[in-house]
CHARMM-style PDB file with segment names, atoms N, HN, CA, C and O in Angstrom:
ATOM      1  N   ILE     1      18.348   4.238 -10.307  1.00  0.00      PROA
ATOM      2  CA  ILE     1      19.618   3.480 -10.421  1.00  0.00      PROA
ATOM      3  C   ILE     1      20.268   3.889 -11.603  1.00  0.00      PROA
ATOM      4  O   ILE     1      19.623   4.062 -12.638  1.00  0.00      PROA
ATOM      5  N   GLN     2      21.612   4.078 -11.536  1.00  0.00      PROA
ATOM      6  HN  GLN     2      22.135   3.938 -10.696  1.00  0.00      PROA
ATOM      7  CA  GLN     2      22.474   4.563 -12.658  1.00  0.00      PROA
ATOM      8  C   GLN     2      22.466   3.461 -13.781  1.00  0.00      PROA
ATOM      9  O   GLN     2      22.555   2.266 -13.500  1.00  0.00      PROA
ATOM     10  N   SER     3      22.359   3.908 -15.013  1.00  0.00      PROA
ATOM     11  HN  SER     3      22.286   4.879 -15.242  1.00  0.00      PROA
ATOM     12  CA  SER     3      22.444   3.021 -16.195  1.00  0.00      PROA
ATOM     13  C   SER     3      23.842   2.335 -16.284  1.00  0.00      PROA
ATOM     14  O   SER     3      24.826   2.872 -15.774  1.00  0.00      PROA
ATOM     15  N   GLY     4      23.910   1.258 -16.874  1.00  0.00      PROA
ATOM     16  HN  GLY     4      23.111   0.822 -17.289  1.00  0.00      PROA
ATOM     17  CA  GLY     4      25.200   0.568 -17.072  1.00  0.00      PROA
ATOM     18  C   GLY     4      25.205  -0.879 -16.615  1.00  0.00      PROA
ATOM     19  O   GLY     4      24.156  -1.524 -16.606  1.00  0.00      PROA
ATOM     20  N   TYR     5      26.272  -1.362 -16.266  1.00  0.00      PROA
ATOM     21  HN  TYR     5      27.124  -0.839 -16.274  1.00  0.00      PROA
ATOM     22  CA  TYR     5      26.426  -2.669 -15.782  1.00  0.00      PROA
ATOM     23  C   TYR     5      26.782  -2.665 -14.328  1.00  0.00      PROA
ATOM     24  O   TYR     5      27.727  -2.019 -13.875  1.00  0.00      PROA
ATOM     25  N   LYS     6      25.977  -3.421 -13.614  1.00  0.00      PROA
ATOM     26  HN  LYS     6      25.209  -3.946 -13.982  1.00  0.00      PROA
ATOM     27  CA  LYS     6      26.014  -3.521 -12.166  1.00  0.00      PROA
ATOM     28  C   LYS     6      26.379  -5.081 -11.758  1.00  0.00      PROA
ATOM     29  O   LYS     6      25.816  -6.000 -12.354  1.00  0.00      PROA
ATOM     30  N   ARG     7      27.224  -5.308 -10.847  1.00  0.00      PROA
ATOM     31  HN  ARG     7      27.681  -4.562 -10.362  1.00  0.00      PROA
ATOM     32  CA  ARG     7      27.377  -6.638 -10.237  1.00  0.00      PROA
ATOM     33  C   ARG     7      26.127  -6.919  -9.493  1.00  0.00      PROA
ATOM     34  O   ARG     7      25.575  -6.034  -8.840  1.00  0.00      PROA
ATOM     35  N   LEU     8      25.656  -8.151  -9.574  1.00  0.00      PROA
ATOM     36  HN  LEU     8      26.105  -8.871 -10.105  1.00  0.00      PROA
ATOM     37  CA  LEU     8      24.344  -8.565  -8.980  1.00  0.00      PROA
ATOM     38  C   LEU     8      24.324  -8.450  -7.518  1.00  0.00      PROA
ATOM     39  O   LEU     8      23.345  -7.918  -6.994  1.00  0.00      PROA
ATOM     40  N   PRO     9      25.427  -8.949  -6.697  1.00  0.00      PROA
ATOM     41  CA  PRO     9      25.305  -8.606  -5.296  1.00  0.00      PROA
ATOM     42  C   PRO     9      25.189  -7.201  -4.872  1.00  0.00      PROA
ATOM     43  O   PRO     9      24.450  -6.851  -3.952  1.00  0.00      PROA
ATOM     44  N   ASN    10      25.973  -6.356  -5.595  1.00  0.00      PROA
ATOM     45  HN  ASN    10      26.573  -6.641  -6.343  1.00  0.00      PROA
ATOM     46  CA  ASN    10      25.925  -4.847  -5.428  1.00  0.00      PROA
ATOM     47  C   ASN    10      24.602  -4.308  -5.701  1.00  0.00      PROA
ATOM     48  O   ASN    10      24.118  -3.522  -4.887  1.00  0.00      PROA
ATOM     49  N   LEU    11      23.933  -4.648  -6.787  1.00  0.00      PROA
ATOM     50  HN  LEU    11      24.327  -5.287  -7.448  1.00  0.00      PROA
ATOM     51  CA  LEU    11      22.603  -4.344  -7.132  1.00  0.00      PROA
ATOM     52  C   LEU    11      21.615  -4.628  -6.141  1.00  0.00      PROA
ATOM     53  O   LEU    11      20.790  -3.761  -5.855  1.00  0.00      PROA
ATOM     54  N   LEU    12      21.604  -5.967  -5.476  1.00  0.00      PROA
ATOM     55  HN  LEU    12      22.275  -6.671  -5.709  1.00  0.00      PROA
ATOM     56  CA  LEU    12      20.672  -6.293  -4.485  1.00  0.00      PROA
ATOM     57  C   LEU    12      20.815  -5.434  -3.182  1.00  0.00      PROA
ATOM     58  O   LEU    12      19.856  -5.063  -2.506  1.00  0.00      PROA
ATOM     59  N   VAL    13      22.058  -5.180  -2.927  1.00  0.00      PROA
ATOM     60  HN  VAL    13      22.837  -5.482  -3.476  1.00  0.00      PROA
ATOM     61  CA  VAL    13      22.311  -4.334  -1.694  1.00  0.00      PROA
ATOM     62  C   VAL    13      21.782  -2.899  -1.859  1.00  0.00      PROA
ATOM     63  O   VAL    13      21.113  -2.325  -0.999  1.00  0.00      PROA
ATOM     64  N   GLU    14      22.177  -2.322  -3.153  1.00  0.00      PROA
ATOM     65  HN  GLU    14      22.721  -2.788  -3.851  1.00  0.00      PROA
ATOM     66  CA  GLU    14      21.750  -0.969  -3.445  1.00  0.00      PROA
ATOM     67  C   GLU    14      20.287  -0.771  -3.395  1.00  0.00      PROA
ATOM     68  O   GLU    14      19.828   0.263  -2.910  1.00  0.00      PROA
ATOM     69  N   THR    15      19.457  -1.791  -3.911  1.00  0.00      PROA
ATOM     70  HN  THR    15      19.830  -2.631  -4.305  1.00  0.00      PROA
ATOM     71  CA  THR    15      18.185  -1.517  -3.993  1.00  0.00      PROA
ATOM     72  C   THR    15      17.442  -2.028  -2.654  1.00  0.00      PROA
ATOM     73  O   THR    15      16.217  -1.953  -2.557  1.00  0.00      PROA
ATOM     74  N   GLY    16      18.116  -2.461  -1.806  1.00  0.00      PROA
ATOM     75  HN  GLY    16      19.111  -2.522  -1.885  1.00  0.00      PROA
ATOM     76  CA  GLY    16      17.361  -2.942  -0.530  1.00  0.00      PROA
ATOM     77  C   GLY    16      16.894  -4.396  -0.488  1.00  0.00      PROA
ATOM     78  O   GLY    16      16.312  -4.821   0.510  1.00  0.00      PROA
ATOM     79  N   MET    17      17.121  -5.126  -1.492  1.00  0.00      PROA
ATOM     80  HN  MET    17      17.593  -4.781  -2.303  1.00  0.00      PROA
ATOM     81  CA  MET    17      16.616  -6.492  -1.598  1.00  0.00      PROA
ATOM     82  C   MET    17      17.442  -7.299  -0.687  1.00  0.00      PROA
ATOM     83  O   MET    17      16.872  -8.290  -0.230  1.00  0.00      PROA
ATOM     84  N   ALA    18      18.685  -7.091  -0.311  1.00  0.00      PROA
ATOM     85  HN  ALA    18      19.148  -6.286  -0.682  1.00  0.00      PROA
ATOM     86  CA  ALA    18      19.544  -7.758   0.610  1.00  0.00      PROA
ATOM     87  C   ALA    18      20.254  -6.753   1.536  1.00  0.00      PROA
ATOM     88  O   ALA    18      20.673  -5.703   1.049  1.00  0.00      PROA
ATOM     89  N   SER    19      20.406  -7.015   2.823  1.00  0.00      PROA
ATOM     90  HN  SER    19      20.065  -7.868   3.219  1.00  0.00      PROA
ATOM     91  CA  SER    19      20.909  -6.014   3.755  1.00  0.00      PROA
ATOM     92  C   SER    19      22.507  -6.002   3.713  1.00  0.00      PROA
ATOM     93  O   SER    19      23.192  -5.108   4.211  1.00  0.00      PROA
ATOM     94  N   SER    20      22.986  -7.093   3.066  1.00  0.00      PROA
ATOM     95  HN  SER    20      22.429  -7.820   2.662  1.00  0.00      PROA
ATOM     96  CA  SER    20      24.490  -7.026   3.134  1.00  0.00      PROA
ATOM     97  C   SER    20      25.031  -7.815   1.915  1.00  0.00      PROA
ATOM     98  O   SER    20      24.256  -8.597   1.366  1.00  0.00      PROA
ATOM     99  N   MET    21      26.340  -7.674   1.425  1.00  0.00      PROA
ATOM    100  HN  MET    21      26.971  -7.038   1.871  1.00  0.00      PROA
ATOM    101  CA  MET    21      26.834  -8.408   0.382  1.00  0.00      PROA
ATOM    102  C   MET    21      26.850  -9.866   0.699  1.00  0.00      PROA
ATOM    103  O   MET    21      26.534 -10.664  -0.184  1.00  0.00      PROA
ATOM    104  N   ALA    22      27.199 -10.285   1.907  1.00  0.00      PROA
ATOM    105  HN  ALA    22      27.456  -9.637   2.623  1.00  0.00      PROA
ATOM    106  CA  ALA    22      27.147 -11.736   2.261  1.00  0.00      PROA
ATOM    107  C   ALA    22      25.697 -12.267   2.110  1.00  0.00      PROA
ATOM    108  O   ALA    22      25.517 -13.355   1.563  1.00  0.00      PROA
ATOM    109  N   GLU    23      24.793 -11.630   2.516  1.00  0.00      PROA
ATOM    110  HN  GLU    23      24.939 -10.746   2.961  1.00  0.00      PROA
ATOM    111  CA  GLU    23      23.338 -12.148   2.336  1.00  0.00      PROA
ATOM    112  C   GLU    23      22.946 -12.239   0.832  1.00  0.00      PROA
ATOM    113  O   GLU    23      22.257 -13.144   0.362  1.00  0.00      PROA
ATOM    114  N   ALA    24      23.479 -11.171   0.115  1.00  0.00      PROA
ATOM    115  HN  ALA    24      24.038 -10.435   0.497  1.00  0.00      PROA
ATOM    116  CA  ALA    24      23.086 -11.175  -1.323  1.00  0.00      PROA
ATOM    117  C   ALA    24      23.823 -12.473  -1.937  1.00  0.00      PROA
ATOM    118  O   ALA    24      23.197 -13.200  -2.709  1.00  0.00      PROA
ATOM    119  N   ARG    25      25.083 -12.740  -1.606  1.00  0.00      PROA
ATOM    120  HN  ARG    25      25.591 -12.150  -0.979  1.00  0.00      PROA
ATOM    121  CA  ARG    25      25.711 -13.886  -2.204  1.00  0.00      PROA
ATOM    122  C   ARG    25      25.058 -15.191  -1.837  1.00  0.00      PROA
ATOM    123  O   ARG    25      24.882 -16.129  -2.614  1.00  0.00      PROA
ATOM    124  N   ARG    26      24.715 -15.146  -0.549  1.00  0.00      PROA
ATOM    125  HN  ARG    26      24.858 -14.383   0.082  1.00  0.00      PROA
ATOM    126  CA  ARG    26      24.019 -16.502   0.006  1.00  0.00      PROA
ATOM    127  C   ARG    26      22.605 -16.616  -0.745  1.00  0.00      PROA
ATOM    128  O   ARG    26      22.192 -17.736  -1.048  1.00  0.00      PROA
ATOM    129  N   LEU    27      21.898 -15.526  -1.034  1.00  0.00      PROA
ATOM    130  HN  LEU    27      22.233 -14.617  -0.788  1.00  0.00      PROA
ATOM    131  CA  LEU    27      20.617 -15.705  -1.589  1.00  0.00      PROA
ATOM    132  C   LEU    27      20.777 -16.109  -3.108  1.00  0.00      PROA
ATOM    133  O   LEU    27      19.913 -16.763  -3.693  1.00  0.00      PROA
ATOM    134  N   ILE    28      21.930 -15.680  -3.696  1.00  0.00      PROA
ATOM    135  HN  ILE    28      22.632 -15.149  -3.221  1.00  0.00      PROA
ATOM    136  CA  ILE    28      22.249 -16.093  -5.108  1.00  0.00      PROA
ATOM    137  C   ILE    28      22.575 -17.610  -5.182  1.00  0.00      PROA
ATOM    138  O   ILE    28      22.049 -18.366  -5.999  1.00  0.00      PROA
ATOM    139  N   ASP    29      23.530 -18.000  -4.213  1.00  0.00      PROA
ATOM    140  HN  ASP    29      23.957 -17.386  -3.549  1.00  0.00      PROA
ATOM    141  CA  ASP    29      23.987 -19.317  -4.168  1.00  0.00      PROA
ATOM    142  C   ASP    29      22.946 -20.340  -3.884  1.00  0.00      PROA
ATOM    143  O   ASP    29      23.104 -21.455  -4.380  1.00  0.00      PROA
ATOM    144  N   GLN    30      21.881 -20.097  -3.134  1.00  0.00      PROA
ATOM    145  HN  GLN    30      21.752 -19.191  -2.731  1.00  0.00      PROA
ATOM    146  CA  GLN    30      20.778 -20.928  -2.857  1.00  0.00      PROA
ATOM    147  C   GLN    30      19.662 -20.881  -3.901  1.00  0.00      PROA
ATOM    148  O   GLN    30      18.667 -21.587  -3.742  1.00  0.00      PROA
ATOM    149  N   GLY    31      19.769 -20.179  -4.832  1.00  0.00      PROA
ATOM    150  HN  GLY    31      20.578 -19.605  -4.962  1.00  0.00      PROA
ATOM    151  CA  GLY    31      18.910 -20.073  -6.046  1.00  0.00      PROA
ATOM    152  C   GLY    31      17.824 -19.319  -5.838  1.00  0.00      PROA
ATOM    153  O   GLY    31      16.885 -19.545  -6.602  1.00  0.00      PROA
ATOM    154  N   GLY    32      17.652 -18.342  -4.882  1.00  0.00      PROA
ATOM    155  HN  GLY    32      18.415 -18.159  -4.262  1.00  0.00      PROA
ATOM    156  CA  GLY    32      16.655 -17.538  -4.407  1.00  0.00      PROA
ATOM    157  C   GLY    32      16.485 -16.186  -5.281  1.00  0.00      PROA
ATOM    158  O   GLY    32      15.636 -15.361  -4.942  1.00  0.00      PROA
ATOM    159  N   VAL    33      17.283 -15.980  -6.379  1.00  0.00      PROA
ATOM    160  HN  VAL    33      17.972 -16.650  -6.654  1.00  0.00      PROA
ATOM    161  CA  VAL    33      17.227 -14.657  -7.096  1.00  0.00      PROA
ATOM    162  C   VAL    33      16.920 -15.048  -8.459  1.00  0.00      PROA
ATOM    163  O   VAL    33      17.473 -15.982  -9.040  1.00  0.00      PROA
ATOM    164  N   ALA    34      15.949 -14.243  -8.989  1.00  0.00      PROA
ATOM    165  HN  ALA    34      15.499 -13.484  -8.517  1.00  0.00      PROA
ATOM    166  CA  ALA    34      15.524 -14.319 -10.594  1.00  0.00      PROA
ATOM    167  C   ALA    34      15.520 -13.024 -11.107  1.00  0.00      PROA
ATOM    168  O   ALA    34      15.111 -12.093 -10.413  1.00  0.00      PROA
ATOM    169  N   ILE    35      15.917 -12.861 -12.213  1.00  0.00      PROA
ATOM    170  HN  ILE    35      16.249 -13.617 -12.777  1.00  0.00      PROA
ATOM    171  CA  ILE    35      15.893 -11.666 -13.127  1.00  0.00      PROA
ATOM    172  C   ILE    35      14.893 -11.899 -14.353  1.00  0.00      PROA
ATOM    173  O   ILE    35      15.041 -12.774 -15.206  1.00  0.00      PROA
ATOM    174  N   ASP    36      13.896 -11.013 -14.301  1.00  0.00      PROA
ATOM    175  HN  ASP    36      13.776 -10.302 -13.608  1.00  0.00      PROA
ATOM    176  CA  ASP    36      12.923 -11.228 -15.581  1.00  0.00      PROA
ATOM    177  C   ASP    36      12.544 -12.738 -15.593  1.00  0.00      PROA
ATOM    178  O   ASP    36      12.584 -13.348 -16.661  1.00  0.00      PROA
ATOM    179  N   GLY    37      12.159 -13.391 -14.380  1.00  0.00      PROA
ATOM    180  HN  GLY    37      12.127 -12.896 -13.512  1.00  0.00      PROA
ATOM    181  CA  GLY    37      11.739 -14.793 -14.451  1.00  0.00      PROA
ATOM    182  C   GLY    37      12.745 -15.839 -14.559  1.00  0.00      PROA
ATOM    183  O   GLY    37      12.310 -16.986 -14.459  1.00  0.00      PROA
ATOM    184  N   VAL    38      13.964 -15.698 -14.737  1.00  0.00      PROA
ATOM    185  HN  VAL    38      14.318 -14.767 -14.819  1.00  0.00      PROA
ATOM    186  CA  VAL    38      15.092 -16.616 -14.950  1.00  0.00      PROA
ATOM    187  C   VAL    38      15.979 -16.546 -13.752  1.00  0.00      PROA
ATOM    188  O   VAL    38      16.554 -15.510 -13.420  1.00  0.00      PROA
ATOM    189  N   LYS    39      16.080 -17.775 -13.060  1.00  0.00      PROA
ATOM    190  HN  LYS    39      15.613 -18.617 -13.330  1.00  0.00      PROA
ATOM    191  CA  LYS    39      16.884 -17.928 -11.875  1.00  0.00      PROA
ATOM    192  C   LYS    39      18.390 -17.651 -12.306  1.00  0.00      PROA
ATOM    193  O   LYS    39      18.841 -18.079 -13.368  1.00  0.00      PROA
ATOM    194  N   VAL    40      19.123 -16.911 -11.412  1.00  0.00      PROA
ATOM    195  HN  VAL    40      18.757 -16.564 -10.549  1.00  0.00      PROA
ATOM    196  CA  VAL    40      20.537 -16.672 -11.734  1.00  0.00      PROA
ATOM    197  C   VAL    40      21.416 -17.367 -10.718  1.00  0.00      PROA
ATOM    198  O   VAL    40      21.032 -17.654  -9.584  1.00  0.00      PROA
ATOM    199  N   SER    41      22.674 -17.630 -11.222  1.00  0.00      PROA
ATOM    200  HN  SER    41      22.985 -17.397 -12.144  1.00  0.00      PROA
ATOM    201  CA  SER    41      23.688 -18.375 -10.423  1.00  0.00      PROA
ATOM    202  C   SER    41      24.789 -17.393 -10.083  1.00  0.00      PROA
ATOM    203  O   SER    41      24.776 -16.247 -10.531  1.00  0.00      PROA
ATOM    204  N   ARG    42      25.683 -17.823  -9.335  1.00  0.00      PROA
ATOM    205  HN  ARG    42      25.693 -18.754  -8.971  1.00  0.00      PROA
ATOM    206  CA  ARG    42      26.861 -16.959  -9.007  1.00  0.00      PROA
ATOM    207  C   ARG    42      27.692 -16.575 -10.185  1.00  0.00      PROA
ATOM    208  O   ARG    42      28.285 -15.496 -10.179  1.00  0.00      PROA
ATOM    209  N   ASP    43      27.776 -17.462 -11.279  1.00  0.00      PROA
ATOM    210  HN  ASP    43      27.294 -18.338 -11.285  1.00  0.00      PROA
ATOM    211  CA  ASP    43      28.580 -17.116 -12.303  1.00  0.00      PROA
ATOM    212  C   ASP    43      28.012 -16.043 -13.277  1.00  0.00      PROA
ATOM    213  O   ASP    43      28.619 -15.729 -14.301  1.00  0.00      PROA
ATOM    214  N   VAL    44      26.889 -15.526 -12.934  1.00  0.00      PROA
ATOM    215  HN  VAL    44      26.396 -15.781 -12.102  1.00  0.00      PROA
ATOM    216  CA  VAL    44      26.310 -14.230 -13.602  1.00  0.00      PROA
ATOM    217  C   VAL    44      27.154 -13.106 -13.126  1.00  0.00      PROA
ATOM    218  O   VAL    44      27.015 -12.723 -11.965  1.00  0.00      PROA
ATOM    219  N   GLY    45      27.999 -12.553 -13.899  1.00  0.00      PROA
ATOM    220  HN  GLY    45      28.111 -12.864 -14.843  1.00  0.00      PROA
ATOM    221  CA  GLY    45      28.895 -11.555 -13.355  1.00  0.00      PROA
ATOM    222  C   GLY    45      28.155 -10.254 -13.180  1.00  0.00      PROA
ATOM    223  O   GLY    45      28.044  -9.801 -12.041  1.00  0.00      PROA
ATOM    224  N   GLU    46      27.627  -9.598 -14.234  1.00  0.00      PROA
ATOM    225  HN  GLU    46      27.717  -9.966 -15.159  1.00  0.00      PROA
ATOM    226  CA  GLU    46      26.972  -8.316 -14.152  1.00  0.00      PROA
ATOM    227  C   GLU    46      25.581  -8.332 -14.877  1.00  0.00      PROA
ATOM    228  O   GLU    46      25.278  -9.134 -15.761  1.00  0.00      PROA
ATOM    229  N   VAL    47      24.787  -7.351 -14.390  1.00  0.00      PROA
ATOM    230  HN  VAL    47      25.033  -6.700 -13.672  1.00  0.00      PROA
ATOM    231  CA  VAL    47      23.484  -7.122 -14.994  1.00  0.00      PROA
ATOM    232  C   VAL    47      23.409  -5.783 -15.624  1.00  0.00      PROA
ATOM    233  O   VAL    47      23.766  -4.741 -15.073  1.00  0.00      PROA
ATOM    234  N   ARG    48      22.921  -5.885 -16.811  1.00  0.00      PROA
ATOM    235  HN  ARG    48      22.630  -6.731 -17.258  1.00  0.00      PROA
ATOM    236  CA  ARG    48      22.793  -4.526 -17.551  1.00  0.00      PROA
ATOM    237  C   ARG    48      21.494  -3.833 -17.213  1.00  0.00      PROA
ATOM    238  O   ARG    48      20.397  -4.389 -17.242  1.00  0.00      PROA
ATOM    239  N   ILE    49      21.722  -2.507 -16.875  1.00  0.00      PROA
ATOM    240  HN  ILE    49      22.613  -2.055 -16.852  1.00  0.00      PROA
ATOM    241  CA  ILE    49      20.582  -1.772 -16.458  1.00  0.00      PROA
ATOM    242  C   ILE    49      20.495  -0.671 -17.588  1.00  0.00      PROA
ATOM    243  O   ILE    49      21.444   0.086 -17.790  1.00  0.00      PROA
ATOM    244  N   ALA    50      19.466  -0.615 -18.229  1.00  0.00      PROA
ATOM    245  HN  ALA    50      18.695  -1.231 -18.065  1.00  0.00      PROA
ATOM    246  CA  ALA    50      19.256   0.297 -19.306  1.00  0.00      PROA
ATOM    247  C   ALA    50      18.111   1.369 -19.156  1.00  0.00      PROA
ATOM    248  O   ALA    50      17.150   1.150 -18.418  1.00  0.00      PROA
ATOM    249  N   ASN    51      18.237   2.503 -19.858  1.00  0.00      PROA
ATOM    250  HN  ASN    51      19.018   2.681 -20.457  1.00  0.00      PROA
ATOM    251  CA  ASN    51      17.099   3.596 -19.661  1.00  0.00      PROA
ATOM    252  C   ASN    51      15.854   3.008 -20.441  1.00  0.00      PROA
ATOM    253  O   ASN    51      14.745   3.261 -19.970  1.00  0.00      PROA
ATOM    254  N   ASP    52      15.932   2.307 -21.500  1.00  0.00      PROA
ATOM    255  HN  ASP    52      16.833   2.101 -21.882  1.00  0.00      PROA
ATOM    256  CA  ASP    52      14.824   1.984 -22.253  1.00  0.00      PROA
ATOM    257  C   ASP    52      14.067   0.662 -21.930  1.00  0.00      PROA
ATOM    258  O   ASP    52      12.998   0.380 -22.471  1.00  0.00      PROA
ATOM    259  N   LYS    53      14.753  -0.216 -20.918  1.00  0.00      PROA
ATOM    260  HN  LYS    53      15.622   0.013 -20.478  1.00  0.00      PROA
ATOM    261  CA  LYS    53      14.211  -1.318 -20.577  1.00  0.00      PROA
ATOM    262  C   LYS    53      14.175  -1.586 -19.093  1.00  0.00      PROA
ATOM    263  O   LYS    53      15.188  -1.398 -18.418  1.00  0.00      PROA
ATOM    264  N   SER    54      12.964  -2.053 -18.514  1.00  0.00      PROA
ATOM    265  HN  SER    54      12.141  -2.206 -19.062  1.00  0.00      PROA
ATOM    266  CA  SER    54      13.077  -2.225 -17.059  1.00  0.00      PROA
ATOM    267  C   SER    54      13.258  -3.667 -16.738  1.00  0.00      PROA
ATOM    268  O   SER    54      12.792  -4.497 -17.519  1.00  0.00      PROA
ATOM    269  N   ARG    55      13.847  -4.021 -15.738  1.00  0.00      PROA
ATOM    270  HN  ARG    55      14.226  -3.347 -15.104  1.00  0.00      PROA
ATOM    271  CA  ARG    55      14.078  -5.368 -15.230  1.00  0.00      PROA
ATOM    272  C   ARG    55      13.279  -5.706 -13.937  1.00  0.00      PROA
ATOM    273  O   ARG    55      13.086  -4.850 -13.074  1.00  0.00      PROA
ATOM    274  N   VAL    56      12.820  -6.988 -13.832  1.00  0.00      PROA
ATOM    275  HN  VAL    56      12.977  -7.684 -14.533  1.00  0.00      PROA
ATOM    276  CA  VAL    56      12.134  -7.386 -12.583  1.00  0.00      PROA
ATOM    277  C   VAL    56      13.138  -8.144 -11.924  1.00  0.00      PROA
ATOM    278  O   VAL    56      13.752  -9.039 -12.506  1.00  0.00      PROA
ATOM    279  N   ILE    57      13.355  -7.804 -10.632  1.00  0.00      PROA
ATOM    280  HN  ILE    57      12.857  -7.078 -10.158  1.00  0.00      PROA
ATOM    281  CA  ILE    57      14.213  -8.598  -9.877  1.00  0.00      PROA
ATOM    282  C   ILE    57      13.455  -9.201  -8.630  1.00  0.00      PROA
ATOM    283  O   ILE    57      12.885  -8.518  -7.780  1.00  0.00      PROA
ATOM    284  N   GLN    58      13.535 -10.619  -8.644  1.00  0.00      PROA
ATOM    285  HN  GLN    58      13.999 -11.174  -9.335  1.00  0.00      PROA
ATOM    286  CA  GLN    58      12.775 -11.343  -7.603  1.00  0.00      PROA
ATOM    287  C   GLN    58      13.664 -12.095  -6.668  1.00  0.00      PROA
ATOM    288  O   GLN    58      14.527 -12.893  -7.035  1.00  0.00      PROA
ATOM    289  N   VAL    59      13.367 -11.754  -5.338  1.00  0.00      PROA
ATOM    290  HN  VAL    59      12.667 -11.106  -5.040  1.00  0.00      PROA
ATOM    291  CA  VAL    59      14.121 -12.385  -4.239  1.00  0.00      PROA
ATOM    292  C   VAL    59      13.262 -13.197  -3.404  1.00  0.00      PROA
ATOM    293  O   VAL    59      12.438 -12.611  -2.702  1.00  0.00      PROA
ATOM    294  N   GLY    60      13.333 -14.484  -3.378  1.00  0.00      PROA
ATOM    295  HN  GLY    60      14.003 -14.959  -3.949  1.00  0.00      PROA
ATOM    296  CA  GLY    60      12.397 -15.354  -2.732  1.00  0.00      PROA
ATOM    297  C   GLY    60      11.194 -15.516  -3.358  1.00  0.00      PROA
ATOM    298  O   GLY    60      11.218 -15.528  -4.589  1.00  0.00      PROA
ATOM    299  N   LYS    61       9.955 -15.669  -2.695  1.00  0.00      PROA
ATOM    300  HN  LYS    61       9.935 -15.660  -1.695  1.00  0.00      PROA
ATOM    301  CA  LYS    61       8.829 -15.997  -3.514  1.00  0.00      PROA
ATOM    302  C   LYS    61       7.969 -14.678  -3.445  1.00  0.00      PROA
ATOM    303  O   LYS    61       7.075 -14.568  -4.284  1.00  0.00      PROA
ATOM    304  N   ARG    62       8.137 -13.741  -2.595  1.00  0.00      PROA
ATOM    305  HN  ARG    62       8.863 -13.831  -1.913  1.00  0.00      PROA
ATOM    306  CA  ARG    62       7.176 -12.589  -2.514  1.00  0.00      PROA
ATOM    307  C   ARG    62       7.757 -11.285  -2.639  1.00  0.00      PROA
ATOM    308  O   ARG    62       7.049 -10.294  -2.463  1.00  0.00      PROA
ATOM    309  N   ARG    63       9.037 -11.176  -2.939  1.00  0.00      PROA
ATOM    310  HN  ARG    63       9.612 -11.981  -3.082  1.00  0.00      PROA
ATOM    311  CA  ARG    63       9.744  -9.807  -2.921  1.00  0.00      PROA
ATOM    312  C   ARG    63      10.103  -9.542  -4.459  1.00  0.00      PROA
ATOM    313  O   ARG    63      10.886 -10.274  -5.064  1.00  0.00      PROA
ATOM    314  N   PHE    64       9.510  -8.506  -5.012  1.00  0.00      PROA
ATOM    315  HN  PHE    64       8.874  -7.911  -4.521  1.00  0.00      PROA
ATOM    316  CA  PHE    64       9.636  -8.224  -6.390  1.00  0.00      PROA
ATOM    317  C   PHE    64      10.095  -6.728  -6.482  1.00  0.00      PROA
ATOM    318  O   PHE    64       9.681  -5.941  -5.631  1.00  0.00      PROA
ATOM    319  N   LEU    65      10.883  -6.327  -7.422  1.00  0.00      PROA
ATOM    320  HN  LEU    65      11.219  -6.966  -8.114  1.00  0.00      PROA
ATOM    321  CA  LEU    65      11.281  -4.941  -7.652  1.00  0.00      PROA
ATOM    322  C   LEU    65      11.511  -4.791  -9.100  1.00  0.00      PROA
ATOM    323  O   LEU    65      12.101  -5.667  -9.732  1.00  0.00      PROA
ATOM    324  N   ARG    66      11.001  -3.552  -9.730  1.00  0.00      PROA
ATOM    325  HN  ARG    66      10.522  -2.840  -9.216  1.00  0.00      PROA
ATOM    326  CA  ARG    66      11.198  -3.216 -10.976  1.00  0.00      PROA
ATOM    327  C   ARG    66      12.165  -2.214 -10.999  1.00  0.00      PROA
ATOM    328  O   ARG    66      12.069  -1.230 -10.265  1.00  0.00      PROA
ATOM    329  N   VAL    67      13.213  -2.395 -11.881  1.00  0.00      PROA
ATOM    330  HN  VAL    67      13.292  -3.194 -12.477  1.00  0.00      PROA
ATOM    331  CA  VAL    67      14.525  -1.698 -11.819  1.00  0.00      PROA
ATOM    332  C   VAL    67      14.580  -1.000 -13.221  1.00  0.00      PROA
ATOM    333  O   VAL    67      14.333  -1.654 -14.234  1.00  0.00      PROA
ATOM    334  N   ARG    68      14.909   0.346 -13.278  1.00  0.00      PROA
ATOM    335  HN  ARG    68      15.110   0.877 -12.455  1.00  0.00      PROA
ATOM    336  CA  ARG    68      15.149   0.923 -14.628  1.00  0.00      PROA
ATOM    337  C   ARG    68      16.128   2.054 -14.492  1.00  0.00      PROA
ATOM    338  O   ARG    68      16.028   2.910 -13.613  1.00  0.00      PROA
ATOM    339  N   GLY    69      17.114   2.024 -15.432  1.00  0.00      PROA
ATOM    340  HN  GLY    69      17.196   1.329 -16.146  1.00  0.00      PROA
ATOM    341  CA  GLY    69      18.185   3.117 -15.538  1.00  0.00      PROA
ATOM    342  C   GLY    69      17.723   4.528 -15.557  1.00  0.00      PROA
ATOM    343  O   GLY    69      16.615   4.808 -16.015  1.00  0.00      PROA
ATOM    344  N   ILE    70      18.521   5.420 -15.082  1.00  0.00      PROA
ATOM    345  HN  ILE    70      19.421   5.192 -14.710  1.00  0.00      PROA
ATOM    346  CA  ILE    70      18.308   6.822 -15.321  1.00  0.00      PROA
ATOM    347  C   ILE    70      19.482   7.413 -16.086  1.00  0.00      PROA
ATOM    348  OT1 ILE    70      19.485   8.606 -16.386  1.00  0.00      PROA
TER     349      ILE     70
END
């Protein structure tokens, strides 16, 4: 993933954690998305993806993905 700031729904679709923007927004609204163990809400605008630090994205109970910038 390219380093920098990404909008959360775009990040979920780009990584394959959601099949569409509508599904990504729905998952966020229902409280099913966490970043580094912290649940996120719709008002989280952008997520910072850096080269030196990886982030763990959780969607639902069983889907996890470690993301790191390049």
